[in-house]
Phi, psi and omega in degrees: 000135177287151176292149182243132173205168176181163181259136184227121173266140172257102183248162179161183174283176177297149172060028183262349179112022181291319179289326175293324179289313180300319176299318179292324177299306192279349189050045176196141179276110177237353182228141174278158182223153170201156171299345178277145176288164182057039176285314178290123184247328185244166174288133183248123183263129167234145189239115179262124183248131175236178175289101179078018170208170182216125171254123171262099182269149177237112178268123191252154171296150182300134180281113181214170171296134181275140169244335182219174181301323172303309183299318181294323176294326180295310183297318184301313179301323179290322184291314183302330177305324182312319185269352190255358190238170185257343186217136169247134173253108174272122182248131167228179181231150166312148172079356176232067194308319190278359171297322181286324175297325176294314181303315182297323180286306193283328188260005182049038186302329185293343176275353185272132182249072181199163182300131189224124179250141173259120180246125183255103185280166166065044177284353171278002183255352180212178187289131178308335188284355172286337193289319183301312180299322183288317175302320179300308182296324182293314184296327177284336182273331181208148180277073179286143169310318181196154177241116186238117169281139182215174168222101175300334179292309178277329182099357182294125175088352187286322179294321173298318174302315181298321180294320177299316180283329174298326184291341182256001179291150179241160177302135189189175187285161157280108180291324187236146173290160186296340182277353183270136169245346174209151175268358180288141183294157168303316178312306179303306182299321175293319174295323179292315174304320180298312182297321184300322185286330167301321173295322178292320191275330189240152189244176175069219190276338191310317180302327182285348182259011186241142180221146183237129177235126171275118183280315175226149176214105182238126177275136177236087188303317186296338175256002186049054194223130165260119177259129181231137175237130184215152179248130181258124180259135169235178195254346183217167176287327179298323181288327168304314178294329171296317175293323178289309178086162177299123185060019179081012188291324185290314178299329180285329175296312184297313178302316181302307186291323183290324181289335176295312182292325178290321181289331176291321188282323185261347182064032174218172172284142178242133162261120188242120181250117184243137169234156178240128186235150171259132178225094195303123173064028186300324181295345185249358191244109182306324172303312176295329173301318183295317179297326183266009170091023179240000000 
């Protein structure tokens, strides 16, 4: 029997649960999550290996109205995925009926000619009797291959989604070796974990004005230690002061939380050195965006 494979994009509005679904499928955290929208800024690849098949998932930034060069870069990255993959998973959530209408308009979904599944996420957050009207309305708007209610958080319905996706795979190569779960570098994963903790510890708009770059990542085998030095970029001196905090308390809290997750992810002790730097208006400057990896 020939090997089956395919690339699958998870698309949808911000904060709908795309990254949570990817982590659930892989049973491993490769994409950061937070209650705040627009957490995902880059496309994240996650590889799901099965007996005789391989699914390569692409977690994309949320599709939303753009305000800055950073937002524009994020949305362009998500929309490009429409044309680069074999299968689309469109995700909305219960209680946000307008999301599908916005996606159909913004993403030109009706022009796509490839298998397309609608996933209604967060069914654990509302009464199940809301599902039938949502499914009926979605079915009238677009001819999805299947409409699947799930909870990415609890895993309810995710197995059924994987079976549906497997049924649409075609004979193809094994794109990645079985030991790989993501194509992202250790430096990228470390930077994302640090950025997640900034979202967790800080409120309002400040997390959106921050970016993280890992400058050095050095293994020290004789000490079972991973030494990481990272820079947190912000746009103003006042933001720098907030991230550092009174007496350095905030940066210590961010570092402590990040170090715990880094040690869990890499399986070794981690020494983490964080510095905060000001890059004025980086989120609006295309050249700065390129330097910071966007």
